PyMOL commands that place a pseudoatom at each C-alpha (Angstrom):
pseudoatom trace, name=CA, resn=MET, resi=1, chain=A, elem=C, hetatm=0, pos=[83.628, 4.534, -258.335]
pseudoatom trace, name=CA, resn=SER, resi=2, chain=A, elem=C, hetatm=0, pos=[85.836, 7.628, -258.517]
pseudoatom trace, name=CA, resn=ILE, resi=3, chain=A, elem=C, hetatm=0, pos=[89.022, 7.693, -260.583]
pseudoatom trace, name=CA, resn=SER, resi=4, chain=A, elem=C, hetatm=0, pos=[91.027, 8.281, -257.417]
pseudoatom trace, name=CA, resn=LYS, resi=5, chain=A, elem=C, hetatm=0, pos=[89.672, 5.122, -255.767]
pseudoatom trace, name=CA, resn=VAL, resi=6, chain=A, elem=C, hetatm=0, pos=[90.222, 3.034, -258.884]
pseudoatom trace, name=CA, resn=ALA, resi=7, chain=A, elem=C, hetatm=0, pos=[93.785, 4.346, -259.297]
pseudoatom trace, name=CA, resn=ASN, resi=8, chain=A, elem=C, hetatm=0, pos=[94.427, 3.610, -255.627]
pseudoatom trace, name=CA, resn=ARG, resi=9, chain=A, elem=C, hetatm=0, pos=[93.243, 0.002, -255.970]
pseudoatom trace, name=CA, resn=TYR, resi=10, chain=A, elem=C, hetatm=0, pos=[95.412, -0.684, -259.011]
pseudoatom trace, name=CA, resn=ALA, resi=11, chain=A, elem=C, hetatm=0, pos=[98.437, 1.049, -257.463]
pseudoatom trace, name=CA, resn=ASP, resi=12, chain=A, elem=C, hetatm=0, pos=[97.974, -0.785, -254.171]
pseudoatom trace, name=CA, resn=SER, resi=13, chain=A, elem=C, hetatm=0, pos=[97.772, -4.127, -255.951]
pseudoatom trace, name=CA, resn=PHE, resi=14, chain=A, elem=C, hetatm=0, pos=[100.856, -3.343, -258.068]
pseudoatom trace, name=CA, resn=LEU, resi=15, chain=A, elem=C, hetatm=0, pos=[102.816, -2.296, -254.960]
pseudoatom trace, name=CA, resn=ALA, resi=16, chain=A, elem=C, hetatm=0, pos=[101.777, -5.410, -253.042]
pseudoatom trace, name=CA, resn=ASN, resi=17, chain=A, elem=C, hetatm=0, pos=[102.973, -7.519, -255.952]
pseudoatom trace, name=CA, resn=ALA, resi=18, chain=A, elem=C, hetatm=0, pos=[106.288, -5.605, -256.133]
pseudoatom trace, name=CA, resn=ILE, resi=19, chain=A, elem=C, hetatm=0, pos=[106.819, -6.099, -252.379]
pseudoatom trace, name=CA, resn=GLU, resi=20, chain=A, elem=C, hetatm=0, pos=[106.014, -9.795, -252.679]
pseudoatom trace, name=CA, resn=LYS, resi=21, chain=A, elem=C, hetatm=0, pos=[108.517, -10.204, -255.525]
pseudoatom trace, name=CA, resn=GLY, resi=22, chain=A, elem=C, hetatm=0, pos=[111.142, -8.070, -253.748]
pseudoatom trace, name=CA, resn=SER, resi=23, chain=A, elem=C, hetatm=0, pos=[111.420, -5.752, -256.722]
pseudoatom trace, name=CA, resn=ILE, resi=24, chain=A, elem=C, hetatm=0, pos=[110.273, -2.382, -255.359]
pseudoatom trace, name=CA, resn=ASP, resi=25, chain=A, elem=C, hetatm=0, pos=[113.333, -0.506, -256.645]
pseudoatom trace, name=CA, resn=GLU, resi=26, chain=A, elem=C, hetatm=0, pos=[113.136, -2.029, -260.119]
pseudoatom trace, name=CA, resn=ILE, resi=27, chain=A, elem=C, hetatm=0, pos=[109.393, -1.398, -260.408]
pseudoatom trace, name=CA, resn=THR, resi=28, chain=A, elem=C, hetatm=0, pos=[109.810, 2.164, -259.094]
pseudoatom trace, name=CA, resn=ASN, resi=29, chain=A, elem=C, hetatm=0, pos=[112.404, 2.852, -261.792]
pseudoatom trace, name=CA, resn=ASP, resi=30, chain=A, elem=C, hetatm=0, pos=[110.024, 1.437, -264.395]
pseudoatom trace, name=CA, resn=VAL, resi=31, chain=A, elem=C, hetatm=0, pos=[107.134, 3.544, -263.104]
pseudoatom trace, name=CA, resn=ASN, resi=32, chain=A, elem=C, hetatm=0, pos=[109.219, 6.731, -263.088]
pseudoatom trace, name=CA, resn=PHE, resi=33, chain=A, elem=C, hetatm=0, pos=[110.448, 6.022, -266.621]
pseudoatom trace, name=CA, resn=ILE, resi=34, chain=A, elem=C, hetatm=0, pos=[106.926, 5.377, -267.917]
pseudoatom trace, name=CA, resn=LEU, resi=35, chain=A, elem=C, hetatm=0, pos=[105.555, 8.474, -266.180]
pseudoatom trace, name=CA, resn=ASN, resi=36, chain=A, elem=C, hetatm=0, pos=[108.278, 10.622, -267.745]
pseudoatom trace, name=CA, resn=VAL, resi=37, chain=A, elem=C, hetatm=0, pos=[107.561, 9.247, -271.215]
pseudoatom trace, name=CA, resn=ILE, resi=38, chain=A, elem=C, hetatm=0, pos=[103.776, 9.597, -270.955]
pseudoatom trace, name=CA, resn=ASN, resi=39, chain=A, elem=C, hetatm=0, pos=[103.901, 13.044, -269.342]
pseudoatom trace, name=CA, resn=GLY, resi=40, chain=A, elem=C, hetatm=0, pos=[106.309, 14.150, -272.064]
pseudoatom trace, name=CA, resn=SER, resi=41, chain=A, elem=C, hetatm=0, pos=[104.044, 13.146, -274.927]
pseudoatom trace, name=CA, resn=ASP, resi=42, chain=A, elem=C, hetatm=0, pos=[100.607, 14.659, -275.493]
pseudoatom trace, name=CA, resn=GLU, resi=43, chain=A, elem=C, hetatm=0, pos=[100.236, 12.281, -278.419]
pseudoatom trace, name=CA, resn=LEU, resi=44, chain=A, elem=C, hetatm=0, pos=[100.767, 9.214, -276.211]
pseudoatom trace, name=CA, resn=GLN, resi=45, chain=A, elem=C, hetatm=0, pos=[98.311, 10.582, -273.647]
pseudoatom trace, name=CA, resn=ARG, resi=46, chain=A, elem=C, hetatm=0, pos=[95.658, 11.025, -276.337]
pseudoatom trace, name=CA, resn=PHE, resi=47, chain=A, elem=C, hetatm=0, pos=[96.432, 7.532, -277.666]
pseudoatom trace, name=CA, resn=LEU, resi=48, chain=A, elem=C, hetatm=0, pos=[95.912, 5.980, -274.233]
pseudoatom trace, name=CA, resn=ALA, resi=49, chain=A, elem=C, hetatm=0, pos=[92.720, 7.951, -273.585]
pseudoatom trace, name=CA, resn=SER, resi=50, chain=A, elem=C, hetatm=0, pos=[91.136, 7.079, -276.939]
pseudoatom trace, name=CA, resn=PRO, resi=51, chain=A, elem=C, hetatm=0, pos=[88.228, 4.646, -276.622]
pseudoatom trace, name=CA, resn=ILE, resi=52, chain=A, elem=C, hetatm=0, pos=[88.333, 4.045, -280.386]
pseudoatom trace, name=CA, resn=ILE, resi=53, chain=A, elem=C, hetatm=0, pos=[91.748, 2.371, -280.465]
pseudoatom trace, name=CA, resn=LYS, resi=54, chain=A, elem=C, hetatm=0, pos=[91.560, -1.366, -279.823]
pseudoatom trace, name=CA, resn=ALA, resi=55, chain=A, elem=C, hetatm=0, pos=[93.177, -2.871, -276.708]
pseudoatom trace, name=CA, resn=GLU, resi=56, chain=A, elem=C, hetatm=0, pos=[95.452, -5.172, -278.724]
pseudoatom trace, name=CA, resn=LEU, resi=57, chain=A, elem=C, hetatm=0, pos=[96.924, -2.232, -280.627]
pseudoatom trace, name=CA, resn=LYS, resi=58, chain=A, elem=C, hetatm=0, pos=[97.432, -0.298, -277.382]
pseudoatom trace, name=CA, resn=LYS, resi=59, chain=A, elem=C, hetatm=0, pos=[99.209, -3.259, -275.772]
pseudoatom trace, name=CA, resn=SER, resi=60, chain=A, elem=C, hetatm=0, pos=[101.369, -3.722, -278.845]
pseudoatom trace, name=CA, resn=ILE, resi=61, chain=A, elem=C, hetatm=0, pos=[102.392, -0.045, -278.949]
pseudoatom trace, name=CA, resn=LEU, resi=62, chain=A, elem=C, hetatm=0, pos=[103.068, 0.090, -275.196]
pseudoatom trace, name=CA, resn=LYS, resi=63, chain=A, elem=C, hetatm=0, pos=[105.182, -3.041, -275.448]
pseudoatom trace, name=CA, resn=GLU, resi=64, chain=A, elem=C, hetatm=0, pos=[107.121, -1.555, -278.357]
pseudoatom trace, name=CA, resn=ILE, resi=65, chain=A, elem=C, hetatm=0, pos=[107.741, 1.689, -276.461]
pseudoatom trace, name=CA, resn=PHE, resi=66, chain=A, elem=C, hetatm=0, pos=[108.598, 0.236, -273.045]
pseudoatom trace, name=CA, resn=ALA, resi=67, chain=A, elem=C, hetatm=0, pos=[109.882, -3.331, -273.539]
pseudoatom trace, name=CA, resn=GLU, resi=68, chain=A, elem=C, hetatm=0, pos=[113.552, -2.350, -273.758]
pseudoatom trace, name=CA, resn=ASN, resi=69, chain=A, elem=C, hetatm=0, pos=[113.596, -0.202, -270.608]
pseudoatom trace, name=CA, resn=THR, resi=70, chain=A, elem=C, hetatm=0, pos=[111.160, -1.921, -268.239]
pseudoatom trace, name=CA, resn=SER, resi=71, chain=A, elem=C, hetatm=0, pos=[110.791, -5.280, -266.554]
pseudoatom trace, name=CA, resn=THR, resi=72, chain=A, elem=C, hetatm=0, pos=[108.460, -7.982, -267.817]
pseudoatom trace, name=CA, resn=HIS, resi=73, chain=A, elem=C, hetatm=0, pos=[106.511, -7.611, -264.572]
pseudoatom trace, name=CA, resn=THR, resi=74, chain=A, elem=C, hetatm=0, pos=[105.760, -3.961, -265.385]
pseudoatom trace, name=CA, resn=LEU, resi=75, chain=A, elem=C, hetatm=0, pos=[104.866, -4.804, -268.986]
pseudoatom trace, name=CA, resn=LYS, resi=76, chain=A, elem=C, hetatm=0, pos=[102.400, -7.440, -267.759]
pseudoatom trace, name=CA, resn=PHE, resi=77, chain=A, elem=C, hetatm=0, pos=[100.869, -4.837, -265.452]
pseudoatom trace, name=CA, resn=LEU, resi=78, chain=A, elem=C, hetatm=0, pos=[100.498, -2.414, -268.389]
pseudoatom trace, name=CA, resn=GLU, resi=79, chain=A, elem=C, hetatm=0, pos=[98.740, -5.149, -270.384]
pseudoatom trace, name=CA, resn=PHE, resi=80, chain=A, elem=C, hetatm=0, pos=[96.492, -5.899, -267.408]
pseudoatom trace, name=CA, resn=VAL, resi=81, chain=A, elem=C, hetatm=0, pos=[95.511, -2.222, -267.115]
pseudoatom trace, name=CA, resn=VAL, resi=82, chain=A, elem=C, hetatm=0, pos=[94.691, -2.090, -270.844]
pseudoatom trace, name=CA, resn=ASP, resi=83, chain=A, elem=C, hetatm=0, pos=[92.686, -5.328, -270.628]
pseudoatom trace, name=CA, resn=LYS, resi=84, chain=A, elem=C, hetatm=0, pos=[90.636, -3.775, -267.816]
pseudoatom trace, name=CA, resn=LYS, resi=85, chain=A, elem=C, hetatm=0, pos=[90.127, -0.622, -269.927]
pseudoatom trace, name=CA, resn=ARG, resi=86, chain=A, elem=C, hetatm=0, pos=[91.851, 1.617, -267.360]
pseudoatom trace, name=CA, resn=GLU, resi=87, chain=A, elem=C, hetatm=0, pos=[94.746, 2.867, -269.500]
pseudoatom trace, name=CA, resn=ASP, resi=88, chain=A, elem=C, hetatm=0, pos=[93.181, 6.329, -269.520]
pseudoatom trace, name=CA, resn=ILE, resi=89, chain=A, elem=C, hetatm=0, pos=[94.099, 6.657, -265.816]
pseudoatom trace, name=CA, resn=LEU, resi=90, chain=A, elem=C, hetatm=0, pos=[97.565, 5.112, -266.089]
pseudoatom trace, name=CA, resn=ILE, resi=91, chain=A, elem=C, hetatm=0, pos=[99.237, 8.352, -264.961]
pseudoatom trace, name=CA, resn=GLN, resi=92, chain=A, elem=C, hetatm=0, pos=[97.058, 8.501, -261.847]
pseudoatom trace, name=CA, resn=ILE, resi=93, chain=A, elem=C, hetatm=0, pos=[97.736, 4.825, -261.097]
pseudoatom trace, name=CA, resn=PHE, resi=94, chain=A, elem=C, hetatm=0, pos=[101.500, 5.295, -261.322]
pseudoatom trace, name=CA, resn=GLU, resi=95, chain=A, elem=C, hetatm=0, pos=[101.471, 8.547, -259.349]
pseudoatom trace, name=CA, resn=LYS, resi=96, chain=A, elem=C, hetatm=0, pos=[99.489, 6.788, -256.621]
pseudoatom trace, name=CA, resn=PHE, resi=97, chain=A, elem=C, hetatm=0, pos=[101.960, 3.881, -256.762]
pseudoatom trace, name=CA, resn=ILE, resi=98, chain=A, elem=C, hetatm=0, pos=[104.807, 6.308, -255.985]
pseudoatom trace, name=CA, resn=GLU, resi=99, chain=A, elem=C, hetatm=0, pos=[102.824, 7.779, -253.076]
pseudoatom trace, name=CA, resn=LEU, resi=100, chain=A, elem=C, hetatm=0, pos=[101.986, 4.369, -251.629]
pseudoatom trace, name=CA, resn=LYS, resi=101, chain=A, elem=C, hetatm=0, pos=[105.571, 3.175, -252.078]
pseudoatom trace, name=CA, resn=ASP, resi=102, chain=A, elem=C, hetatm=0, pos=[106.873, 6.244, -250.250]
pseudoatom trace, name=CA, resn=ASP, resi=103, chain=A, elem=C, hetatm=0, pos=[104.387, 5.651, -247.417]
pseudoatom trace, name=CA, resn=TYR, resi=104, chain=A, elem=C, hetatm=0, pos=[105.467, 2.010, -247.217]
pseudoatom trace, name=CA, resn=LEU, resi=105, chain=A, elem=C, hetatm=0, pos=[109.156, 2.960, -247.056]
pseudoatom trace, name=CA, resn=GLY, resi=106, chain=A, elem=C, hetatm=0, pos=[108.570, 5.905, -244.691]
pseudoatom trace, name=CA, resn=ILE, resi=107, chain=A, elem=C, hetatm=0, pos=[109.640, 8.585, -247.166]
pseudoatom trace, name=CA, resn=VAL, resi=108, chain=A, elem=C, hetatm=0, pos=[108.197, 12.079, -247.528]
pseudoatom trace, name=CA, resn=ARG, resi=109, chain=A, elem=C, hetatm=0, pos=[108.901, 13.939, -250.785]
pseudoatom trace, name=CA, resn=LEU, resi=110, chain=A, elem=C, hetatm=0, pos=[108.955, 17.705, -250.553]
pseudoatom trace, name=CA, resn=ASP, resi=111, chain=A, elem=C, hetatm=0, pos=[109.166, 20.372, -253.224]
pseudoatom trace, name=CA, resn=ILE, resi=112, chain=A, elem=C, hetatm=0, pos=[110.929, 23.395, -251.708]
pseudoatom trace, name=CA, resn=LYS, resi=113, chain=A, elem=C, hetatm=0, pos=[110.979, 26.674, -253.612]
pseudoatom trace, name=CA, resn=SER, resi=114, chain=A, elem=C, hetatm=0, pos=[112.907, 29.677, -252.379]
pseudoatom trace, name=CA, resn=ALA, resi=115, chain=A, elem=C, hetatm=0, pos=[113.533, 33.214, -253.551]
pseudoatom trace, name=CA, resn=PHE, resi=116, chain=A, elem=C, hetatm=0, pos=[117.271, 32.560, -253.773]
pseudoatom trace, name=CA, resn=PRO, resi=117, chain=A, elem=C, hetatm=0, pos=[119.499, 29.474, -253.869]
pseudoatom trace, name=CA, resn=LEU, resi=118, chain=A, elem=C, hetatm=0, pos=[119.725, 27.965, -250.382]
pseudoatom trace, name=CA, resn=SER, resi=119, chain=A, elem=C, hetatm=0, pos=[123.082, 27.121, -248.842]
pseudoatom trace, name=CA, resn=GLU, resi=120, chain=A, elem=C, hetatm=0, pos=[123.792, 23.494, -247.977]
pseudoatom trace, name=CA, resn=ASP, resi=121, chain=A, elem=C, hetatm=0, pos=[123.597, 24.368, -244.266]
pseudoatom trace, name=CA, resn=LEU, resi=122, chain=A, elem=C, hetatm=0, pos=[120.166, 25.946, -244.670]
pseudoatom trace, name=CA, resn=LYS, resi=123, chain=A, elem=C, hetatm=0, pos=[118.957, 22.989, -246.728]
pseudoatom trace, name=CA, resn=GLU, resi=124, chain=A, elem=C, hetatm=0, pos=[120.123, 20.647, -243.971]
pseudoatom trace, name=CA, resn=ILE, resi=125, chain=A, elem=C, hetatm=0, pos=[118.328, 22.703, -241.303]
pseudoatom trace, name=CA, resn=LEU, resi=126, chain=A, elem=C, hetatm=0, pos=[115.093, 22.625, -243.331]
pseudoatom trace, name=CA, resn=LEU, resi=127, chain=A, elem=C, hetatm=0, pos=[115.359, 18.879, -243.924]
pseudoatom trace, name=CA, resn=LYS, resi=128, chain=A, elem=C, hetatm=0, pos=[115.950, 18.182, -240.223]
pseudoatom trace, name=CA, resn=LYS, resi=129, chain=A, elem=C, hetatm=0, pos=[112.989, 20.392, -239.274]
pseudoatom trace, name=CA, resn=PHE, resi=130, chain=A, elem=C, hetatm=0, pos=[110.661, 18.562, -241.636]
pseudoatom trace, name=CA, resn=GLU, resi=131, chain=A, elem=C, hetatm=0, pos=[112.042, 15.180, -240.534]
pseudoatom trace, name=CA, resn=SER, resi=132, chain=A, elem=C, hetatm=0, pos=[110.996, 16.076, -236.998]
pseudoatom trace, name=CA, resn=ILE, resi=133, chain=A, elem=C, hetatm=0, pos=[107.561, 17.275, -238.203]
pseudoatom trace, name=CA, resn=PHE, resi=134, chain=A, elem=C, hetatm=0, pos=[106.803, 14.152, -240.260]
pseudoatom trace, name=CA, resn=ASN, resi=135, chain=A, elem=C, hetatm=0, pos=[108.948, 11.718, -238.280]
pseudoatom trace, name=CA, resn=LYS, resi=136, chain=A, elem=C, hetatm=0, pos=[110.002, 10.173, -241.600]
pseudoatom trace, name=CA, resn=LYS, resi=137, chain=A, elem=C, hetatm=0, pos=[112.919, 10.318, -244.015]
pseudoatom trace, name=CA, resn=ILE, resi=138, chain=A, elem=C, hetatm=0, pos=[112.762, 13.411, -246.208]
pseudoatom trace, name=CA, resn=GLU, resi=139, chain=A, elem=C, hetatm=0, pos=[113.630, 13.590, -249.899]
pseudoatom trace, name=CA, resn=ALA, resi=140, chain=A, elem=C, hetatm=0, pos=[113.435, 17.117, -251.239]
pseudoatom trace, name=CA, resn=VAL, resi=141, chain=A, elem=C, hetatm=0, pos=[113.756, 18.880, -254.545]
pseudoatom trace, name=CA, resn=PHE, resi=142, chain=A, elem=C, hetatm=0, pos=[115.023, 22.437, -254.110]
pseudoatom trace, name=CA, resn=SER, resi=143, chain=A, elem=C, hetatm=0, pos=[114.362, 25.087, -256.733]
pseudoatom trace, name=CA, resn=GLN, resi=144, chain=A, elem=C, hetatm=0, pos=[114.381, 28.833, -257.108]
pseudoatom trace, name=CA, resn=GLU, resi=145, chain=A, elem=C, hetatm=0, pos=[111.144, 30.745, -257.665]
pseudoatom trace, name=CA, resn=ASP, resi=146, chain=A, elem=C, hetatm=0, pos=[111.642, 34.226, -259.091]
pseudoatom trace, name=CA, resn=ASN, resi=147, chain=A, elem=C, hetatm=0, pos=[108.252, 35.584, -258.019]
pseudoatom trace, name=CA, resn=LEU, resi=148, chain=A, elem=C, hetatm=0, pos=[109.026, 35.035, -254.319]
pseudoatom trace, name=CA, resn=ILE, resi=149, chain=A, elem=C, hetatm=0, pos=[110.392, 38.115, -252.544]
pseudoatom trace, name=CA, resn=GLY, resi=150, chain=A, elem=C, hetatm=0, pos=[112.091, 36.111, -249.820]
pseudoatom trace, name=CA, resn=GLY, resi=151, chain=A, elem=C, hetatm=0, pos=[111.581, 33.019, -247.685]
pseudoatom trace, name=CA, resn=PHE, resi=152, chain=A, elem=C, hetatm=0, pos=[110.426, 29.668, -249.028]
pseudoatom trace, name=CA, resn=VAL, resi=153, chain=A, elem=C, hetatm=0, pos=[107.391, 27.570, -249.902]
pseudoatom trace, name=CA, resn=VAL, resi=154, chain=A, elem=C, hetatm=0, pos=[107.253, 23.833, -249.187]
pseudoatom trace, name=CA, resn=ARG, resi=155, chain=A, elem=C, hetatm=0, pos=[104.773, 21.575, -250.950]
pseudoatom trace, name=CA, resn=TYR, resi=156, chain=A, elem=C, hetatm=0, pos=[103.921, 18.057, -249.763]
pseudoatom trace, name=CA, resn=ARG, resi=157, chain=A, elem=C, hetatm=0, pos=[101.195, 16.427, -251.859]
pseudoatom trace, name=CA, resn=ASP, resi=158, chain=A, elem=C, hetatm=0, pos=[98.191, 18.748, -251.314]
pseudoatom trace, name=CA, resn=THR, resi=159, chain=A, elem=C, hetatm=0, pos=[99.671, 20.629, -248.354]
pseudoatom trace, name=CA, resn=VAL, resi=160, chain=A, elem=C, hetatm=0, pos=[101.614, 23.879, -248.669]
pseudoatom trace, name=CA, resn=TYR, resi=161, chain=A, elem=C, hetatm=0, pos=[103.801, 25.417, -245.961]
pseudoatom trace, name=CA, resn=ASP, resi=162, chain=A, elem=C, hetatm=0, pos=[104.198, 29.020, -247.046]
pseudoatom trace, name=CA, resn=ALA, resi=163, chain=A, elem=C, hetatm=0, pos=[106.986, 30.855, -245.231]
pseudoatom trace, name=CA, resn=SER, resi=164, chain=A, elem=C, hetatm=0, pos=[107.523, 33.384, -247.978]
pseudoatom trace, name=CA, resn=ILE, resi=165, chain=A, elem=C, hetatm=0, pos=[107.677, 37.124, -247.454]
pseudoatom trace, name=CA, resn=LYS, resi=166, chain=A, elem=C, hetatm=0, pos=[105.095, 37.470, -250.233]
pseudoatom trace, name=CA, resn=HIS, resi=167, chain=A, elem=C, hetatm=0, pos=[102.666, 35.357, -248.180]
pseudoatom trace, name=CA, resn=GLN, resi=168, chain=A, elem=C, hetatm=0, pos=[103.406, 37.293, -244.989]
pseudoatom trace, name=CA, resn=LEU, resi=169, chain=A, elem=C, hetatm=0, pos=[102.753, 40.595, -246.790]
pseudoatom trace, name=CA, resn=GLU, resi=170, chain=A, elem=C, hetatm=0, pos=[99.497, 39.197, -248.188]
pseudoatom trace, name=CA, resn=LYS, resi=171, chain=A, elem=C, hetatm=0, pos=[98.384, 38.213, -244.665]
pseudoatom trace, name=CA, resn=LEU, resi=172, chain=A, elem=C, hetatm=0, pos=[99.309, 41.675, -243.379]
pseudoatom trace, name=CA, resn=LYS, resi=173, chain=A, elem=C, hetatm=0, pos=[97.298, 43.269, -246.209]
pseudoatom trace, name=CA, resn=GLN, resi=174, chain=A, elem=C, hetatm=0, pos=[94.251, 41.118, -245.366]
pseudoatom trace, name=CA, resn=ASN, resi=175, chain=A, elem=C, hetatm=0, pos=[94.538, 42.046, -241.687]
pseudoatom trace, name=CA, resn=LEU, resi=176, chain=A, elem=C, hetatm=0, pos=[94.724, 45.737, -242.571]
pseudoatom trace, name=CA, resn=ILE, resi=177, chain=A, elem=C, hetatm=0, pos=[91.733, 45.480, -244.897]
pseudoatom trace, name=CA, resn=SER, resi=178, chain=A, elem=C, hetatm=0, pos=[89.620, 43.619, -242.362]
pseudoatom trace, name=CA, resn=GLY, resi=179, chain=A, elem=C, hetatm=0, pos=[90.615, 46.061, -239.647]
pseudoatom trace, name=CA, resn=SER, resi=180, chain=A, elem=C, hetatm=0, pos=[91.744, 43.335, -237.287]
pseudoatom trace, name=CA, resn=LEU, resi=181, chain=A, elem=C, hetatm=0, pos=[95.230, 44.776, -236.948]
pseudoatom trace, name=CA, resn=SER, resi=182, chain=A, elem=C, hetatm=0, pos=[95.708, 47.433, -234.322]
pseudoatom trace, name=CA, resn=LEU, resi=183, chain=A, elem=C, hetatm=0, pos=[98.521, 49.874, -234.904]
pseudoatom trace, name=CA, resn=ASN, resi=184, chain=A, elem=C, hetatm=0, pos=[99.237, 51.006, -231.315]
for i in range(1, 184): cmd.bond("trace and resi %d" % i, "trace and resi %d" % (i + 1))
show_as sticks, trace
zoom trace
């Protein structure tokens, strides 16, 4: 079975359990905290991926790292993942959990990069446009991308909406090269 399918099963089960217990917000905070810690430490990633390190030691270290800042429910899930020898895909499981949770709550997370800082009015217009496209609540992270000439690029999971001038110029170049553009 592919890693993606396995991560999806674990994440789906964890979300169902969080919904049942009425602790989606608490679990989401735990998941985000754990993801930040693991993504910020190459050493911890190697530790989790190592097949040589015994499960009991992994559980002990994870408990020591996360016990103070996460719920017992999340700690039990971490132990469960280690017992099933799936700690090497913990990042994928938690990323999938966030995706599934957003789908459940009707939230779409966008990453919007622009050539210059967008005004609040322009941000609002973009958010309303994407709310109408997705018919869901939008949560966006806005950032500035220096290599854009103008316009913006919106990323949603694996989909990119490229409304940048750089992209438009690239399309124009391709049309000129292929000869499909008539200059009359």
